[in-house]
N, C-alpha and C positions, 0 to 999 in steps of 0.2 A: 463893844460888841462881844458877846460871849457865845462861842460855838456850842451848839447842842448836838451831841453825837446822835446820828440817826443810824440805828443798827438793827431795827426790827420792823416787820410789816405791821405790828400792832401800833407802833408810833406813826407809821404812815397812814394807817386807818384813822388815827386820832386827828392828824393834820387834815385829812380829807373831810372829816365830819365836824371840824371846828369852824366857828365864825371868825372873821377878821383875817389879817394878813399873816403869812408865814413865808419864809424864804428857804429854799433848799439849794445848797451848793454841793454839786457832785464832783468829786475830786479823785483823780487817779494818782496814787502815790508813786507810780513808776514813770510818770510823764513830766518832762521838764516844762512843757507848755502849761500843763495844769498847775504845776508849782508856781510858775510865774503869775498866772491868773489869780491864784489864791493869795499870793503876796500882795499883788496890786489891790485886790479886794480888801484885804486887811488894812492896808495903808489908807484906804478911803473910808474906813468904818465910821468916821464922824459925819459922813454925808447921809447916812440912813438913820431912821428913827431909832432911838435907844430901846424902845419897847418892842421892836420887831423881833420875833423869834427867828433866829438864823440857824438852820440845821446844816450839819456837815456830814456828808456821806462819803466814806472811804469805799469807793465802788469796787476796788479789788477784793477787799475783805467781805463785802456785803453785796455781791453781784445780784443776788435774788431780790434785794430791796431795790436796787437800781432798775432791774427789769420790771418790778411792780410799779415803780414810778412812771416808767414809759407807758405801761398799760393803763394805769388808773388815771393819769393826767393827759393821755393821748398825745405824747410828745415823742419825737425820735430820740433815741439814746445818743448822747454826745458826752465828751469828756475833754475838758471840764465843761460843766453846764450849770447855769443858775436858773431856777424857777421861782416865780412869784405866785403864790397861791392866795386867792381871796375867796373866803367862804366856801372852801373845798374845791374850787376850780382854778386851773392854771390860767392866769391872765397875761403872763409874760414869760418868755424864756430866751436865754442868750447862751452862746457858747464861745469858747476860745477867747479871742481878743475883744469880742463884743461885750464881755462881762465887765460892767463898771458899776460902782456904787452910785454914781451920778444918775445913770439911766434907771437904776432900781428906784432911787428916791423920786425921780420924775414920774415913773409908772405909778407909784403910790399916790402921788399928788394928783394925778389925772383920774384915777379910779374913783 
């Protein structure tokens, strides 16, 4: 898994208008819970499809993008937070200790 830095609303618009699956991991660089969730997610990277684009948002540095995510995908802001986008719609979101690569993979297989 290679993180794709999400740092602009243009990227977010591209995700929203693209077909297929995209994952967005919202991370607070100041939060130990967020750091633990990120580490756990990275350790389970073999669980998710290799071709899944996984975006990493530093929400401290790019709060405007984080706010746009909440608005465009109609989700409540959380940190850390994982969103699974399919064909421009958020079909799954998890936060804090509920973030797992196993659940992400399962959501992809169910959709």
